[in-house]
Structure formats: C-alpha cells, structure tokens
C-alpha positions, 0 to 999 in steps of 0.5 A: 500500500502506498503512503504519503511522505510525512516527516513524523511518520518517517521518523517513527517508521525508523524507530520500528513504529511504522504500522502505528505511524501510518495508521494513526497519522492524524492523531500524531499530527494532532498531538503536534498541533497541541504541542505547538499550541501549548509551547506557544502559550507558554512562551507568550505567557512567559513574555507578558509585560506591563508595557506590551511588546508588539507580539503581545499587542497582536495576541491581545488584539486577536483574543479580544477580537474573538471575545467581542465577536462572541459576546456580540452574539451570545451576550455577556453570559457567553464569556463563560464559554469563551475558553472553549471557543478560542481553543477550538478556533486556534486548534482548527486554524493551526491544524488547517495551516499545518497541511500547507507545509510539505511533509505535514498533514492537517489533522482536520483532513481526517473525519475522526478529528472533525467528528470529535470536535463536532461531538464536543460542541454538540454535548456542550451546547446541550449542557449549556441549555440545561445549565441556563434553563434546567428541566425547562430546556426541553421546551426547545424541542416541543415547539410553540403548539403543544399538540404538535409536541410529539412531532416537533420532538422528532424534528428538533432531535433530527435537526440537532443531530444533523448539526454534528454531520454539518460541523464535521463533514463541512470542515473535513471535506474542505480541508481534505480537498485542499490536501488532495489538490496540493498533493497532486500539484506538488507531485506533478509540478512542485518544482515549477511553483505551480502549487503557489496559487493553491497555497494562497487559496489554502491559507484563505480556506484554512482561516474561513473554515476555522471561523465557520466552525467557531461561528456555528458553535457560538450560534448553537450556544446562543440558541441554547441560552435563549428562552424557548418560544 
C-alpha cells in the first residue's frame, strides 16, 4: 500500500513504529498541533509585560477580537464559554495551516478529528441549555403548539443531530480537498511553483473554515441560552 511522505511518520517508521505511524497519522499530527499550541502559550505567557511588546499587542488584539465577536452574539453570559471557543478556533486554524507545509498533514483532513470536535460542541451546547434553563430546556424541542409536541420532538432531535454531520463533514471535506489538490500539484509540478496559487487559496480556506466552525458553535450556544418560544 502506498503512503504519503510525512516527516513524523518517517521518523517513527525508523524507530520500528511504522504500522502505528501510518495508521494513526492524524492523531500524531494532532498531538503536534497541541504541542505547538501549548509551547506557544507558554512562551507568550512567559513574555507578558506591563508595557506590551508588539507580539503581545497582536495576541491581545486577536483574543479580544474573538471575545467581542462572541459576546456580540451570545451576550455577556457567553464569556463563560469563551475558553472553549478560542481553543477550538486556534486548534482548527493551526491544524488547517499545518497541511500547507510539505511533509505535514492537517489533522482536520481526517473525519475522526472533525467528528470529535463536532461531538464536543454538540454535548456542550446541550449542557449549556440545561445549565441556563434546567428541566425547562426541553421546551426547545416541543415547539410553540403543544399538540404538535410529539412531532416537533422528532424534528428538533433530527435537526440537532444533523448539526454534528454539518460541523464535521463541512470542515473535513474542505480541508481534505485542499490536501488532495496540493498533493497532486506538488507531485506533478512542485518544482515549477505551480502549487503557489493553491497555497494562497489554502491559507484563505484554512482561516474561513476555522471561523465557520467557531461561528456555528457560538450560534448553537446562543440558541441554547435563549428562552424557548
């Protein structure tokens, strides 16, 4: 079976872990993304100053922008869930961008990765609903007319389960498509700069897909926080 060339996989193959590395390549690259985020966070926190540097100013602007973006949708109560939203956005963005570097793979180009994040958002959405409304959260599934409640429960349940498919497949499909196109172009004409336009497009797709996943998660959280009509 032919495998793509990935640095991490080749290193582990040299250590006798080739089967594991090829089978769980997306997990290995996901660990790499987590290490990069943890290392970056440590370095940024270590370098915090009362008079901020340019790098600190930039990161503060990014974090504050994301927080204000979320609060504008959810209201001040949404700040409690901002750590999850910020983490998921940064993880997806770095994962998407990682695949643009030859020899590396985007973990988000694997359905298992995107599905796991979609399930996290799904579970947290309903946890938020129960936290804000308690047992009354069930009203979100009953609809405005009580005699249609049995039908509405089925329809609403299908709609909420479809969110998992929407979040996971949208991200997976776009990033996998980017990976395949770049792989083909690098293989056919990598030495002649043919992949450069797709690389720039890949940057745009990577950012947009991270933003879309974050935005939909925020919208789902906001819907769970609202009173049922």
